[in-house]
N, C-alpha and C positions, 0 to 999 in steps of 0.2 A: 457535331461539334467535337473538337479534340480536347481531351483531358490532359492538363499539364500538371506535373508533379511540383509541388511547392514545399521545399525542404528548408529547415532552419537548423544549421549546425554551428555550435559555439564551443570553443575550447578556451577556458579562462586561465588555465594553469593555477597560479596561486591567488587569483582574483575571485570575487564573488559575482555571480550572474544574478541580476535582479530584473524581473519582469514586472514593471510598475502598472501597466495597463493591460487590456485584453490582447491576446495573441490568437489569431485564427477565428475571431468572432464573426466577422463578415464573410470570410472565405476560409473554410477549414483547411489547414495545412496537411500535406501528406505525412510529414514527420517533423518532430522537434527533438533535437538531440543535443545534450550538453555532455561533452567529454572532458573530464579533468577540470575541477574547479574547487576552490576552498569552500564554496557554498553556493546554493541555488535558492532564491526566494521568488515565489509567485504571489502577486498581490491581487490578481484578477483572473478571469477566465482564461484557460489555455485549451485550445481545441485543435487536435490533429489526429490523423488515423493512428499514428504511433507516437508515444512520448517515451524517450529513454534518457534518464539522468544517470550517467555512468561515472563512477569515481567522482561524485559530485559534492563531496564534503558534507557540510551540514545542510540538509534540505528542509525548507519550511514552505509548505503549501498552504497559502491563505485563500486563494481563489479556487473555484471549482475546476476540475480537470475532466475533459471529455476526450478520451483516447479510444475510439471505437475498436481499433485493432491491437490494443495492448499498451500497458504502462509498466515500465521497469525503473527502479531507483536503487542505486548502490552508492555507498559513501560512508560517512561517519554517523552523525545523528539524523533522525527523520521525525518530522512532526507535521500533521495536517489538521487544519481547521476548515479546509475546503474539501468537498467530496471528490472522489475519484470514481469515474464510471467508464466501463468498457462495454462493448456489445459482443458478448461471447468470445472474449479474448482475455488472457491472463493479466492479473495484477501481481507483480513481483516486487517485493521490498526486501532488500538484503543489505543491512547496515551493520557497521562495527559497533556503534554506540547505541544508546537507547532509541527505541521506536515508540512513538506516541501517536496512536490513531485517535484523532479528535473529531473527525467527520466521516460520514459513511463511505464504505468501499463496496461497489457493486459490479460484478463481472459477468452478468448474464449466465451463461452455462460454461464458464471457464474457471480455472483454479485461482484461488487467492492464496499466495504463499508469502509469509512474513517471517524473516529471519533476523536475529540480532545476536551479536557477540556479548551483549549486556542484557537489557530488560525489554519486555514488550508490554505496553499498557494499551488495552483496547477500550476506549471510552465512547465509541460510536458503532453503529451496526455494520456487520460484515455479511454480505448476502451473495449467494451464488445458487444456481439451479442444479444442473447435472454434473457439477464438478466439486472437488474437495476443497476444504480450507485447511491449510497447514500453518501452524504457528510454532516456531522453534526459537529458543533462547538459551544462552548459557546462564543468564541471570533469571530473576523472577518474571513470571507472566501473570498479568492481572486482566481479567475480563469483566467489565462492568456494563456491557451493552449486549443486545441480541447478536448471536452468531448463528447464521442459518445457511445450511447446505441442504436443499430440498431433497435431492436424490443421491447424495454421495456422503463421504465421511468428513468429520471434523477431527483433526489430530492436533493436540496441544502437547508440546514437550518442553520441559525446562530442566536444567541441571540444578536449579534452585527450587523455589516454591511456585506452585500454581494456585491462584486464587480466582475462582469463578463465581461471580455474583450476578452476571447477566444470564439470560436464557440461551441455552444451546438447543437448536432444533436440527436434527439430521437423521438419516437412516442409520448411521453408525457413529458413535462418539468414542474417541479414545483420548484419555488424558494421562500423561506419564510425567513423573518427576524423579530425578535421581536424588532428591533431598528428602528430608523427613516431613515436609510440609506440603499438603495439598488440601485445599478448602473448596468445597462446592456448595453453593447456596442458590436455590431457585433454578437449577439446571434441569432440563427435561431430557 
């Protein structure tokens, strides 16, 4: 049998892209890509080998994401209440505004990299095996859930405050702040 690539590419310009129902549930897509939008909302499962939301404005992930070969999101604000899972492929979230992680991110043995020009709030588990987890923000970083990198490093950097109340589990943990405030509670 011949394998056919099924790609979905959307460019909304100043519009908002809303995925109301499942995408790729019955037949997983090769890629889902949104280039340039005022916002992206997912309200159900999205499944594709790769998912890239680039210059996507305000991104709200409410349904689970299954992106076996990688997930990338860039834009203004980011928030998820649906989990994001890859199979040994990176999860990269790089947004200008606040980033709020409200559901689990799991990348197999690949890096999880979260960047914000404002704040990062981690309220759900971040898990990777043999790869690092990097969290960088110009504003405050708050960790209230387990962050686990089994055989690599966890690096947290903020130019404001770092507040860690969740468990950190890693071979090497580095937390740095350029401000006068760093709080660690229950970190291992």
